[in-house]
MIDOSE-1310 file (N, C-alpha, C; in nm, 2 decimals, decimal comma, always signed):
residues 149
mgir	-3,94/+0,34/+1,22/-4,03/+0,23/+1,22/-4,15/+0,26/+1,30; -4,16/+0,36/+1,38/-4,28/+0,40/+1,45/-4,34/+0,29/+1,54; -4,47/+0,26/+1,52/-4,54/+0,17/+1,61/-4,50/+0,03/+1,60; -4,44/-0,01/+1,48/-4,39/-0,14/+1,46/-4,24/-0,16/+1,48
elvy	-4,20/-0,11/+1,60/-4,06/-0,11/+1,63/-4,01/-0,25/+1,67; -3,91/-0,29/+1,60/-3,85/-0,43/+1,62/-3,72/-0,41/+1,69; -3,70/-0,50/+1,79/-3,57/-0,50/+1,86/-3,52/-0,64/+1,85; -3,39/-0,65/+1,82/-3,32/-0,79/+1,82/-3,24/-0,80/+1,94
vagl	-3,27/-0,91/+2,02/-3,20/-0,94/+2,14/-3,14/-1,08/+2,13; -3,01/-1,09/+2,14/-2,95/-1,23/+2,13/-3,00/-1,31/+2,01; -3,02/-1,24/+1,90/-3,06/-1,32/+1,78/-3,21/-1,35/+1,77; -3,29/-1,31/+1,87/-3,43/-1,33/+1,87/-3,50/-1,20/+1,83
cvvm	-3,61/-1,21/+1,75/-3,68/-1,10/+1,71/-3,79/-1,07/+1,82; -3,79/-0,96/+1,88/-3,88/-0,92/+1,98/-3,96/-0,80/+1,93; -4,09/-0,81/+1,94/-4,18/-0,70/+1,88/-4,23/-0,62/+1,99; -4,23/-0,49/+1,98/-4,28/-0,40/+2,07/-4,40/-0,33/+2,01
avpa	-4,51/-0,31/+2,08/-4,63/-0,25/+2,04/-4,72/-0,33/+1,95; -4,68/-0,36/+1,83/-4,76/-0,44/+1,74/-4,69/-0,57/+1,70; -4,75/-0,68/+1,72/-4,68/-0,81/+1,68/-4,66/-0,82/+1,53; -4,55/-0,79/+1,48/-4,52/-0,79/+1,34/-4,39/-0,85/+1,31
csha	-4,34/-0,95/+1,38/-4,21/-1,01/+1,36/-4,22/-1,09/+1,23; -4,12/-1,07/+1,15/-4,12/-1,13/+1,01/-4,07/-1,27/+1,01; -4,01/-1,32/+1,12/-3,97/-1,46/+1,12/-3,98/-1,52/+1,25; -4,01/-1,66/+1,25/-4,02/-1,73/+1,38/-3,89/-1,79/+1,42
vegs	-3,87/-1,80/+1,54/-3,75/-1,87/+1,59/-3,79/-2,00/+1,66; -3,74/-2,11/+1,60/-3,77/-2,24/+1,65/-3,74/-2,25/+1,80; -3,84/-2,30/+1,88/-3,81/-2,32/+2,02/-3,83/-2,19/+2,11; -3,86/-2,08/+2,04/-3,87/-1,96/+2,12/-4,01/-1,96/+2,19
avaa	-4,01/-1,89/+2,31/-4,14/-1,89/+2,38/-4,23/-1,78/+2,33; -4,36/-1,81/+2,33/-4,46/-1,72/+2,28/-4,52/-1,65/+2,40; -4,55/-1,52/+2,39/-4,61/-1,45/+2,50/-4,75/-1,51/+2,53; -4,78/-1,54/+2,66/-4,90/-1,60/+2,70/-4,92/-1,56/+2,85
etst	-5,03/-1,61/+2,90/-5,05/-1,59/+3,05/-4,95/-1,67/+3,12; -4,85/-1,61/+3,17/-4,74/-1,68/+3,23/-4,70/-1,63/+3,37; -4,64/-1,71/+3,45/-4,59/-1,67/+3,58/-4,50/-1,78/+3,63; -4,43/-1,76/+3,74/-4,37/-1,87/+3,81/-4,48/-1,93/+3,89
vtnd	-4,44/-2,02/+3,98/-4,54/-2,09/+4,06/-4,64/-2,00/+4,13; -4,76/-2,03/+4,11/-4,87/-1,94/+4,17/-4,94/-2,02/+4,28; -5,04/-1,96/+4,34/-5,11/-2,02/+4,45/-5,18/-2,15/+4,40; -5,20/-2,16/+4,27/-5,26/-2,28/+4,21/-5,17/-2,40/+4,20
wksp	-5,04/-2,38/+4,22/-4,94/-2,49/+4,20/-4,85/-2,49/+4,32; -4,82/-2,60/+4,37/-4,71/-2,62/+4,47/-4,58/-2,62/+4,39; -4,47/-2,59/+4,45/-4,34/-2,58/+4,37/-4,31/-2,72/+4,32; -4,28/-2,73/+4,19/-4,24/-2,86/+4,13/-4,09/-2,89/+4,15
qgtw	-4,02/-2,80/+4,22/-3,87/-2,82/+4,23/-3,84/-2,95/+4,30; -3,74/-3,02/+4,25/-3,70/-3,15/+4,30/-3,69/-3,25/+4,18; -3,68/-3,38/+4,22/-3,66/-3,48/+4,12/-3,79/-3,57/+4,11; -3,83/-3,59/+3,98/-3,95/-3,66/+3,95/-3,91/-3,78/+3,86
igty	-3,96/-3,90/+3,89/-3,92/-4,02/+3,82/-4,04/-4,10/+3,77; -4,03/-4,15/+3,65/-4,14/-4,22/+3,59/-4,11/-4,26/+3,45; -4,22/-4,25/+3,36/-4,21/-4,29/+3,22/-4,28/-4,19/+3,13; -4,25/-4,20/+3,00/-4,33/-4,13/+2,90/-4,34/-4,22/+2,78
ecsq	-4,44/-4,19/+2,70/-4,47/-4,27/+2,58/-4,44/-4,19/+2,45; -4,36/-4,24/+2,37/-4,33/-4,19/+2,24/-4,31/-4,30/+2,14; -4,28/-4,27/+2,01/-4,28/-4,38/+1,91/-4,18/-4,49/+1,94; -4,07/-4,46/+2,02/-3,98/-4,57/+2,06/-4,03/-4,66/+2,17
gttg	-4,15/-4,63/+2,22/-4,22/-4,71/+2,32/-4,20/-4,64/+2,46; -4,24/-4,72/+2,56/-4,23/-4,67/+2,70/-4,08/-4,64/+2,73; -4,06/-4,52/+2,78/-3,92/-4,47/+2,81/-3,91/-4,42/+2,95; -3,80/-4,45/+3,02/-3,78/-4,40/+3,15/-3,75/-4,25/+3,15
ltlt	-3,80/-4,18/+3,25/-3,78/-4,03/+3,25/-3,75/-3,99/+3,40; -3,64/-3,91/+3,41/-3,62/-3,84/+3,54/-3,62/-3,70/+3,50; -3,71/-3,62/+3,56/-3,72/-3,48/+3,54/-3,67/-3,41/+3,66; -3,56/-3,34/+3,65/-3,51/-3,27/+3,77/-3,53/-3,12/+3,75
vqss	-3,62/-3,07/+3,84/-3,66/-2,93/+3,83/-3,56/-2,86/+3,93; -3,47/-2,78/+3,87/-3,35/-2,73/+3,94/-3,37/-2,59/+4,00; -3,45/-2,51/+3,94/-3,47/-2,38/+3,99/-3,61/-2,33/+3,96; -3,63/-2,20/+3,97/-3,76/-2,14/+3,94/-3,79/-2,14/+3,79
vqae	-3,69/-2,17/+3,71/-3,72/-2,18/+3,56/-3,65/-2,29/+3,49; -3,55/-2,35/+3,55/-3,47/-2,45/+3,48/-3,50/-2,59/+3,52; -3,49/-2,69/+3,43/-3,51/-2,83/+3,45/-3,42/-2,91/+3,36; -3,41/-3,04/+3,39/-3,33/-3,13/+3,31/-3,42/-3,26/+3,29
fafy	-3,43/-3,30/+3,16/-3,51/-3,41/+3,12/-3,41/-3,52/+3,08; -3,40/-3,63/+3,16/-3,31/-3,74/+3,13/-3,39/-3,86/+3,10; -3,36/-3,93/+2,98/-3,44/-4,05/+2,94/-3,35/-4,17/+2,93; -3,41/-4,29/+2,94/-3,33/-4,41/+2,95/-3,42/-4,53/+2,93
ptpd	-3,36/-4,65/+2,91/-3,44/-4,77/+2,89/-3,51/-4,81/+3,01; -3,62/-4,89/+2,99/-3,69/-4,95/+3,10/-3,68/-5,10/+3,09; -3,72/-5,18/+3,19/-3,72/-5,32/+3,18/-3,80/-5,37/+3,06; -3,92/-5,30/+3,04/-4,01/-5,34/+2,93/-3,96/-5,30/+2,79
nptv	-3,86/-5,21/+2,79/-3,81/-5,15/+2,66/-3,66/-5,12/+2,67; -3,58/-5,23/+2,68/-3,44/-5,22/+2,71/-3,35/-5,16/+2,59; -3,41/-5,15/+2,47/-3,33/-5,10/+2,36/-3,33/-4,95/+2,34; -3,41/-4,88/+2,42/-3,41/-4,73/+2,42/-3,27/-4,68/+2,46
rsgs	-3,23/-4,58/+2,39/-3,10/-4,51/+2,42/-3,12/-4,41/+2,53; -3,01/-4,38/+2,60/-3,02/-4,28/+2,71/-2,97/-4,15/+2,65; -3,02/-4,04/+2,71/-2,98/-3,90/+2,68/-3,04/-3,80/+2,77; -3,01/-3,68/+2,75/-3,07/-3,57/+2,84/-3,06/-3,44/+2,77
frmq	-3,15/-3,35/+2,81/-3,15/-3,21/+2,76/-3,20/-3,12/+2,87; -3,17/-2,99/+2,85/-3,22/-2,89/+2,94/-3,36/-2,84/+2,90; -3,43/-2,79/+2,99/-3,56/-2,73/+2,97/-3,58/-2,60/+3,05; -3,68/-2,52/+3,01/-3,72/-2,41/+3,09/-3,87/-2,44/+3,12
wrve	-3,92/-2,40/+3,24/-4,06/-2,42/+3,27/-4,12/-2,30/+3,32; -4,25/-2,30/+3,32/-4,33/-2,19/+3,37/-4,48/-2,23/+3,38; -4,56/-2,15/+3,45/-4,70/-2,18/+3,45/-4,77/-2,10/+3,34; -4,84/-2,17/+3,26/-4,91/-2,10/+3,14/-5,06/-2,15/+3,15
sgrl	-5,15/-2,06/+3,16/-5,29/-2,09/+3,16/-5,32/-2,20/+3,25; -5,26/-2,19/+3,37/-5,30/-2,29/+3,48/-5,23/-2,42/+3,47; -5,14/-2,44/+3,37/-5,07/-2,57/+3,35/-4,92/-2,55/+3,36; -4,84/-2,65/+3,41/-4,70/-2,64/+3,41/-4,65/-2,68/+3,27
vfrq	-4,57/-2,59/+3,20/-4,52/-2,61/+3,07/-4,37/-2,62/+3,07; -4,32/-2,73/+3,03/-4,17/-2,75/+3,02/-4,13/-2,75/+2,87; -4,05/-2,65/+2,84/-4,00/-2,64/+2,70/-3,86/-2,67/+2,68; -3,83/-2,75/+2,58/-3,69/-2,79/+2,55/-3,60/-2,67/+2,52
ttwi	-3,47/-2,68/+2,56/-3,38/-2,57/+2,52/-3,26/-2,63/+2,45; -3,17/-2,70/+2,52/-3,05/-2,75/+2,46/-3,02/-2,89/+2,50; -2,95/-2,96/+2,42/-2,91/-3,10/+2,45/-2,79/-3,10/+2,54; -2,79/-3,19/+2,64/-2,68/-3,22/+2,72/-2,60/-3,34/+2,66
drpg	-2,68/-3,45/+2,63/-2,63/-3,57/+2,57/-2,73/-3,62/+2,47; -2,70/-3,60/+2,34/-2,80/-3,64/+2,24/-2,76/-3,77/+2,17; -2,84/-3,88/+2,19/-2,81/-4,00/+2,12/-2,86/-4,01/+1,98; -2,77/-4,02/+1,88/-2,81/-4,03/+1,74/-2,91/-3,92/+1,70
syvm	-3,02/-3,96/+1,64/-3,11/-3,87/+1,58/-3,23/-3,84/+1,67; -3,22/-3,87/+1,79/-3,33/-3,85/+1,89/-3,36/-3,70/+1,88; -3,49/-3,66/+1,91/-3,53/-3,52/+1,91/-3,59/-3,49/+2,05; -3,58/-3,36/+2,09/-3,63/-3,31/+2,22/-3,78/-3,30/+2,21
vdlv	-3,84/-3,31/+2,33/-3,99/-3,29/+2,33/-4,02/-3,19/+2,44; -4,14/-3,14/+2,45/-4,19/-3,05/+2,55/-4,29/-3,13/+2,64; -4,32/-3,08/+2,76/-4,41/-3,15/+2,85/-4,52/-3,04/+2,89; -4,64/-3,08/+2,90/-4,75/-3,00/+2,96/-4,82/-3,08/+3,07
adrt	-4,80/-3,03/+3,19/-4,86/-3,11/+3,31/-4,99/-3,06/+3,34; -5,08/-3,15/+3,37/-5,22/-3,11/+3,41/-5,21/-3,06/+3,56; -5,30/-2,97/+3,59/-5,31/-2,92/+3,73/-5,37/-3,03/+3,81; -5,31/-3,05/+3,93/-5,36/-3,15/+4,03/-5,33/-3,10/+4,17
estt	-5,41/-3,15/+4,26/-5,39/-3,12/+4,40/-5,27/-3,19/+4,46; -5,22/-3,30/+4,39/-5,12/-3,38/+4,44/-4,98/-3,31/+4,44; -4,90/-3,33/+4,54/-4,77/-3,28/+4,55/-4,67/-3,39/+4,52; -4,72/-3,51/+4,49/-4,63/-3,62/+4,48/-4,64/-3,69/+4,34
tlsg	-4,73/-3,65/+4,26/-4,74/-3,70/+4,12/-4,76/-3,58/+4,02; -4,71/-3,61/+3,90/-4,71/-3,51/+3,79/-4,74/-3,59/+3,66; -4,84/-3,55/+3,59/-4,87/-3,62/+3,46/-4,93/-3,53/+3,36; -4,93/-3,57/+3,24/-4,98/-3,48/+3,13/-4,94/-3,53/+2,99
kvig	-4,92/-3,44/+2,90/-4,90/-3,47/+2,76/-4,75/-3,44/+2,73; -4,70/-3,53/+2,64/-4,57/-3,51/+2,58/-4,59/-3,45/+2,44; -4,53/-3,33/+2,42/-4,56/-3,27/+2,29/-4,44/-3,30/+2,20; -4,47/-3,38/+2,10/-4,37/-3,42/+2,00/-4,43/-3,53/+1,91
dgct	-4,37/-3,54/+1,79/-4,43/-3,64/+1,69/-4,42/-3,78/+1,75; -4,54/-3,85/+1,75/-4,54/-3,99/+1,79/-4,55/-4,00/+1,94; -4,57/-3,89/+2,02/-4,57/-3,90/+2,16/-4,71/-3,88/+2,22; -4,73/-3,93/+2,34/-4,87/-3,91/+2,40/-4,86/-3,86/+2,54
tfql	-4,83/-3,94/+2,64/-4,84/-3,90/+2,78/-4,71/-3,93/+2,86; -4,71/-3,87/+2,98/-4,61/-3,90/+3,08/-4,67/-3,91/+3,22; -4,61/-3,99/+3,31/-4,65/-4,00/+3,45/-4,52/-4,00/+3,53; -4,52/-3,92/+3,63/-4,40/-3,90/+3,72/-4,44/-3,90/+3,87
trdv	-4,36/-3,95/+3,95/-4,37/-3,95/+4,10/-4,25/-3,87/+4,16; -4,28/-3,79/+4,25/-4,17/-3,71/+4,32/-4,09/-3,81/+4,40; -3,95/-3,79/+4,38/-3,86/-3,87/+4,45/-3,84/-3,80/+4,59; -3,88/-3,87/+4,69/-3,87/-3,82/+4,83/-3,75/-3,88/+4,91
s	-3,66/-3,95/+4,84/-3,55/-4,02/+4,92/-3,44/-3,92/+4,95
């Protein structure tokens, strides 16, 4: 195969030398400028509580950043939107192009036909708030505050 050498690792197509992978894997990470927390970001580890906006309306969100790459996204009803169902899924996160990017991985508790979303947090000097875009059909933004209790 020469310069277009393909390696399959755990069912994922990884390309070495020349990007020539013949199929995409849904939810797989794409190579980009990435790192763990850098000087530009304080560590997001901990629990963040707030809301996000998607087609079901304002939804409660607890984002628990558990390690240097793992997080849990738990969603639930709010007083303004009590019919939203509760659920949760795992995520992986990293710094990409100066932003915190949280990518969905696996369901923990999936209610009905709900789908997972990704989060992209804007860079800020604050160590107590986190906000940005929710990446998913019918979704817009999220706003979180660090739980210091």
